[in-house]
N, C-alpha and C positions, 0 to 999 in steps of 0.2 A: 339740560335740566332733567333730574330723575325724580319723578313723582310716583310714589307707590311701587317703585320697581325693586325696592329692597336694598339698593345700593347705599353705601355710607359715604359721607364726606367728612374728612377730618379738618378741623379749623381751630384757630385760636381767636377768641374775641374778648374785648374788654367791655364789661357790662357794669351798670350802676348797681352796686351791691344792695342798696336799700330797695330798689325796684325788684331785684331778683328775689330777695327775702319776702317782700310783700306779696309778690305773685305766687311764690311757693306756698305761702300760708293761705292765700285767697283760694287757690285751686287744689290745695292739699296734695302738692307734688313734692316728692322727696329730693330729687336730684335736678341740677341745673340742666343736664342733658335732656331729661324728660320734660322739663319746663320749656326748653327751646323747641323740642319736637312738637309739644302741644301747641305752642304759640304759632309755629309755622303751619300746622294743620288747621288751626282756627283762621289764620290769615287766608289760606287757600280756600277754605270753606266759605268765608265771607265773600271772596272774589267770585267764586262760582255762583253764589246766591245772587249777587248783583247782576251777573250775566243773565240769569233766569228772570230776574225782575225786569230787566230791560226788554224782555219779550212781551210784557204786559200790554195788552191792546193790539198786539201784532199777530196773535195766534187765535183763530176762531175755533172754539171747542163747543160742541153741542152735546149736552149730557142730560138725560132724563133721570133726575135724582130719585124719583119715586120708583122707577123700574130698577135702578141700580140698587136701591135699598131692599127691594123684594128679592132680587136674585143673589145679592152679596151676602 
């Protein structure tokens, strides 16, 4: 798997034309290639976020917000 490494993968896929057109309009994306790249990035971002959310309650962080605001 190549994530963020700049490598390219050539593939042929069959997609639902109505969904492709609707997604391009919804996200103002001109090309199908850019749409697929955007969709994969969003899929990976969501997966990463779920991993971070799984840590909820498992990591103890002590922060003095008043001090942080004064020095930040």
